[in-house]
C-alpha angles and dihedrals in degrees: 000000000000089000090061091050089049092051093049092046090050090051091051091047092050090050091051091050090050090052091052091047090054089060093052131070101249101167089131090054119179126215094271092053092049090047093051091049092048091053100042104033095067088055092050096044098076091047092049091051090051097048120076116245112268114227090215093058095243116145111214095178095096090055091052091047091051089052092047093050090049093050093048091046092052092047093048093049094049093053 
């Protein structure tokens, strides 16, 4: 059970790191940055394709992914 909690917490942490990286100029990205993006971006892509483009340039897909991860975590822990 604790392994599941650890995996969900790691997913949330990676998503938070990806959000912070999106605020920074990371053109000279290191291996860690590329790895985080390669793990998180495929999870965000379906949500981004589903959401309409915001005229203000705000990406709401990480918020939706946080909510989705939390719902799945709660469901998995109650079973």
